[in-house]
BAVEXNU-951083 format. One record per residue (C-alpha): x, y, z. Coordinates in nm, 3 decimals, always signed. Last residue first. Layout:
<pts>
[[X Y Z]];
...
</pts>
This chain:
<pts>
[[+2.685 +1.634 -3.567]];
[[+2.516 +1.495 -3.899]];
[[+2.266 +1.279 -3.755]];
[[+2.120 +1.536 -3.538]];
[[+2.114 +1.809 -3.790]];
[[+1.876 +1.488 -4.014]];
[[+1.688 +1.426 -3.664]];
[[+1.595 +1.819 -3.633]];
[[+1.507 +1.875 -3.973]];
[[+1.285 +1.510 -3.969]];
[[+1.079 +1.618 -3.639]];
[[+1.006 +1.973 -3.784]];
[[+0.901 +1.816 -4.122]];
[[+0.705 +1.575 -3.886]];
[[+0.583 +1.927 -3.765]];
[[+0.459 +2.051 -4.021]];
[[+0.268 +1.790 -4.171]];
[[+0.047 +1.783 -3.867]];
[[-0.076 +2.054 -3.910]];
[[-0.203 +2.103 -4.296]];
[[-0.247 +1.630 -4.201]];
[[-0.541 +1.767 -4.002]];
[[-0.715 +1.941 -4.281]];
[[-0.646 +1.694 -4.501]];
[[-0.775 +1.364 -4.382]];
[[-1.089 +1.576 -4.228]];
[[-1.181 +1.600 -4.642]];
[[-1.041 +1.261 -4.738]];
[[-1.332 +1.139 -4.503]];
[[-1.561 +1.325 -4.549]];
[[-1.577 +1.234 -4.935]];
[[-1.659 +0.830 -4.777]];
[[-1.364 +0.643 -4.907]];
[[-1.204 +0.575 -4.556]];
[[-1.524 +0.454 -4.360]];
[[-1.479 +0.127 -4.569]];
[[-1.155 +0.001 -4.470]];
[[-1.242 +0.088 -4.091]];
[[-1.636 -0.018 -4.077]];
[[-1.775 +0.171 -3.896]];
[[-2.084 +0.168 -3.657]];
[[-2.080 +0.502 -3.650]];
[[-2.165 +0.819 -3.847]];
[[-1.807 +1.045 -3.948]];
[[-1.796 +1.372 -3.759]];
[[-1.475 +1.333 -3.610]];
[[-1.390 +1.664 -3.440]];
[[-1.066 +1.786 -3.448]];
[[-0.745 +1.925 -3.180]];
[[-0.514 +2.124 -3.227]];
[[-0.140 +2.219 -3.132]];
[[-0.150 +1.994 -2.802]];
[[+0.178 +1.999 -2.665]];
[[+0.530 +1.792 -2.738]];
[[+0.845 +1.898 -2.655]];
[[+0.936 +1.765 -2.876]];
[[+0.701 +1.815 -3.221]];
[[+0.348 +1.938 -3.176]];
[[+0.099 +1.656 -3.144]];
[[-0.253 +1.659 -3.282]];
[[-0.548 +1.566 -3.101]];
[[-0.794 +1.357 -3.307]];
[[-1.152 +1.316 -3.189]];
[[-1.410 +1.030 -3.251]];
[[-1.233 +0.806 -3.309]];
[[-1.147 +0.503 -3.514]];
[[-1.111 +0.575 -3.888]];
[[-0.916 +0.899 -3.845]];
[[-0.653 +0.780 -3.623]];
[[-0.568 +0.441 -3.833]];
[[-0.594 +0.735 -4.199]];
[[-0.313 +0.935 -3.935]];
[[-0.116 +0.626 -3.910]];
[[+0.150 +0.747 -3.642]];
[[-0.070 +0.601 -3.328]];
[[-0.190 +0.637 -2.980]];
[[-0.562 +0.591 -2.873]];
[[-0.662 +0.754 -2.589]];
[[-1.038 +0.530 -2.506]];
[[-1.238 +0.595 -2.251]];
[[-1.412 +0.249 -2.177]];
[[-1.830 +0.234 -2.159]];
[[-1.799 -0.124 -2.326]];
[[-2.028 -0.258 -2.592]];
[[-1.912 -0.019 -2.858]];
[[-1.522 -0.031 -2.718]];
[[-1.547 -0.430 -2.805]];
[[-1.672 -0.320 -3.176]];
[[-1.457 -0.066 -3.230]];
[[-1.136 -0.328 -3.154]];
[[-1.288 -0.588 -3.380]];
[[-1.285 -0.326 -3.639]];
[[-0.922 -0.255 -3.569]];
[[-0.810 -0.580 -3.514]];
[[-0.985 -0.677 -3.876]];
[[-0.837 -0.373 -3.994]];
[[-0.474 -0.474 -3.873]];
[[-0.500 -0.848 -3.986]];
[[-0.509 -0.732 -4.327]];
[[-0.298 -0.413 -4.360]];
[[+0.030 -0.664 -4.183]];
[[+0.077 -0.637 -3.850]];
[[+0.379 -0.431 -3.651]];
[[+0.149 -0.087 -3.542]];
[[-0.141 -0.310 -3.445]];
[[-0.128 -0.168 -3.047]];
[[+0.035 +0.155 -3.175]];
[[-0.003 +0.263 -2.707]];
[[-0.322 +0.182 -2.651]];
[[-0.515 +0.353 -2.337]];
[[-0.794 +0.158 -2.240]];
[[-0.977 +0.399 -1.906]];
[[-1.255 +0.265 -1.764]];
[[-1.141 -0.103 -1.759]];
[[-1.381 -0.425 -1.709]];
[[-1.103 -0.642 -1.647]];
[[-1.183 -0.795 -1.940]];
[[-1.076 -0.591 -2.140]];
[[-0.712 -0.585 -2.092]];
[[-0.570 -0.988 -2.084]];
[[-0.850 -0.968 -2.375]];
[[-0.745 -0.739 -2.567]];
[[-0.408 -0.872 -2.528]];
[[-0.518 -1.212 -2.671]];
[[-0.664 -1.034 -2.926]];
[[-0.303 -0.930 -3.029]];
[[-0.164 -1.229 -3.026]];
[[-0.352 -1.390 -3.237]];
[[-0.319 -1.085 -3.502]];
[[+0.027 -1.186 -3.490]];
[[-0.047 -1.570 -3.558]];
[[-0.025 -1.821 -3.256]];
[[+0.212 -2.069 -3.142]];
[[+0.445 -1.837 -3.000]];
[[+0.183 -1.714 -2.751]];
[[+0.101 -2.077 -2.581]];
[[-0.218 -2.246 -2.696]];
[[-0.463 -2.439 -2.479]];
[[-0.733 -2.174 -2.540]];
[[-0.735 -2.189 -2.879]];
[[-1.049 -2.321 -2.947]];
[[-1.231 -2.016 -2.919]];
[[-1.038 -1.706 -3.039]];
[[-1.273 -1.491 -3.195]];
[[-1.214 -1.179 -2.892]];
[[-1.564 -1.277 -2.743]];
[[-1.434 -1.640 -2.720]];
[[-1.180 -1.517 -2.587]];
[[-1.342 -1.310 -2.329]];
[[-1.604 -1.557 -2.246]];
[[-1.306 -1.872 -2.156]];
[[-1.109 -1.540 -1.919]];
[[-1.460 -1.479 -1.705]];
[[-1.455 -1.844 -1.668]];
[[-1.089 -1.905 -1.588]];
[[-1.092 -1.656 -1.344]];
[[-1.447 -1.785 -1.181]];
[[-1.306 -2.092 -1.113]];
[[-0.962 -1.951 -1.013]];
[[-1.128 -1.773 -0.756]];
[[-1.136 -1.437 -0.828]];
[[-0.870 -1.164 -0.647]];
[[-0.779 -0.944 -0.773]];
[[-0.435 -1.087 -0.897]];
[[-0.680 -1.387 -1.049]];
[[-0.896 -1.177 -1.217]];
[[-0.637 -1.005 -1.452]];
[[-0.464 -1.358 -1.451]];
[[-0.705 -1.541 -1.686]];
[[-0.605 -1.380 -1.978]];
[[-0.281 -1.571 -1.988]];
[[-0.401 -1.844 -1.833]];
[[-0.647 -1.894 -2.113]];
[[-0.412 -1.813 -2.379]];
[[-0.130 -2.059 -2.231]];
[[+0.106 -1.935 -2.022]];
[[+0.444 -1.946 -2.035]];
[[+0.519 -1.654 -2.292]];
[[+0.319 -1.448 -2.061]];
[[+0.185 -1.217 -2.259]];
[[+0.264 -0.821 -2.324]];
[[+0.296 -0.800 -2.722]];
[[+0.483 -0.490 -2.833]];
[[+0.301 -0.167 -2.930]];
[[+0.175 -0.162 -2.496]];
[[-0.288 -0.248 -2.456]];
[[-0.288 -0.053 -2.104]];
[[-0.614 -0.090 -1.879]];
[[-0.696 +0.124 -1.652]];
[[-0.942 +0.079 -1.384]];
[[-0.743 +0.200 -1.071]];
[[-0.373 +0.430 -1.146]];
[[-0.053 +0.390 -1.072]];
[[+0.062 +0.677 -0.895]];
[[-0.055 +0.981 -0.768]];
[[-0.279 +1.055 -1.055]];
[[-0.555 +1.323 -0.917]];
[[-0.890 +1.201 -0.879]];
[[-1.208 +1.431 -1.094]];
[[-1.225 +1.073 -1.301]];
[[-0.841 +1.087 -1.380]];
[[-0.669 +1.368 -1.317]];
[[-0.325 +1.447 -1.422]];
[[-0.214 +1.762 -1.267]];
[[+0.070 +2.069 -1.409]];
[[+0.469 +2.010 -1.395]];
[[+0.692 +1.709 -1.351]];
[[+0.454 +1.487 -1.403]];
[[+0.465 +1.124 -1.241]];
[[+0.529 +0.824 -1.495]];
[[+0.370 +0.516 -1.448]];
[[+0.041 +0.644 -1.286]];
[[-0.192 +0.591 -1.613]];
[[-0.237 +0.874 -1.746]];
[[+0.124 +0.982 -1.698]];
[[+0.213 +0.705 -1.903]];
[[+0.030 +0.784 -2.172]];
[[+0.153 +1.143 -2.245]];
[[+0.481 +0.944 -2.223]];
[[+0.393 +0.725 -2.574]];
[[+0.262 +1.064 -2.693]];
[[+0.633 +1.271 -2.635]];
[[+0.659 +1.430 -2.912]];
[[+0.983 +1.160 -3.001]];
[[+0.853 +1.016 -3.315]];
[[+0.575 +1.334 -3.488]];
[[+0.303 +1.349 -3.396]];
[[-0.089 +1.164 -3.359]];
[[-0.310 +1.107 -3.055]];
[[-0.675 +0.945 -3.117]];
[[-0.945 +0.939 -2.890]];
[[-1.241 +0.694 -2.854]];
[[-1.477 +0.899 -2.573]];
[[-1.707 +0.714 -2.340]];
[[-1.598 +0.951 -2.044]];
[[-1.503 +1.276 -2.179]];
[[-1.109 +1.296 -2.278]];
[[-0.923 +1.641 -2.143]];
[[-0.569 +1.786 -2.284]];
[[-0.373 +2.026 -2.173]];
[[+0.043 +2.008 -2.201]];
[[+0.255 +2.283 -2.073]];
[[+0.552 +2.129 -2.178]];
[[+0.659 +1.678 -2.288]];
[[+0.953 +1.552 -2.316]];
[[+1.184 +1.805 -2.201]];
[[+1.537 +1.622 -2.130]];
[[+1.776 +1.717 -1.900]];
[[+2.112 +1.726 -1.848]];
[[+2.268 +1.417 -1.646]];
[[+2.512 +1.230 -1.978]];
[[+2.291 +0.954 -1.897]];
[[+1.994 +1.162 -1.979]];
[[+1.754 +1.304 -1.700]];
[[+1.334 +1.316 -1.797]];
[[+1.132 +1.587 -1.768]];
[[+0.766 +1.615 -1.814]];
[[+0.525 +1.947 -1.801]];
[[+0.181 +1.935 -1.801]];
[[-0.034 +2.287 -1.764]];
[[-0.329 +2.056 -1.735]];
[[-0.426 +1.717 -1.833]];
[[-0.749 +1.575 -1.777]];
[[-0.904 +1.225 -1.859]];
[[-1.248 +1.068 -1.761]];
[[-1.396 +1.483 -1.806]];
[[-1.645 +1.602 -1.624]];
[[-2.003 +1.601 -1.671]];
</pts>
């Protein structure tokens, strides 16, 4: 079976405001299997978010190839859901209208879109909040809306860019478990970007470690922890600690490289 996502020899360059060239990724190879949950970790500025942008088609590659289900990405790809770090809900729409927006955009009638939206609002535990506006919701509730917005469209690929980083520890754990339950009921392939190695291990089947920029894949680790998982409890298993220590040995070196670069840049 061919990968759901494959990046081969990918390099991504950006023009800087001063007219120079900044290389975010260089010779990156990465593949995600159908239905697989993969996490991407690495130091700040290593190109993790850029990788998601290339998969989604929001950014073109400078060199190399990106394929989604065997087809080259030549623009915004179909069948992809994207959950950003910042809330991407419409502040002037209710919860119901926010979740129904996707099906409406894809041609569903108002009635059908609302029926599907109510179903997904129930699945993410927000029944009774259909008429609330985003400012009336907690951070965790807004993230539930964002999940429903993405999953209602039945994405074959779900891209997540540090979606829970702004939440408190307790709410974050609840949302992680919620995500795993929703993912288990789907066949989506997930690429989850995070700075939190514990989160990466708790959620994923594999973890990709990206080098300090220009980013490339330094190592890939299989997470052989049983499913279903409770993210708060899985972290107490001895095998979890073993995997963490193994990955951290690789990740620590890249974090230190990035930190030293930032120090030199600040001094300059």
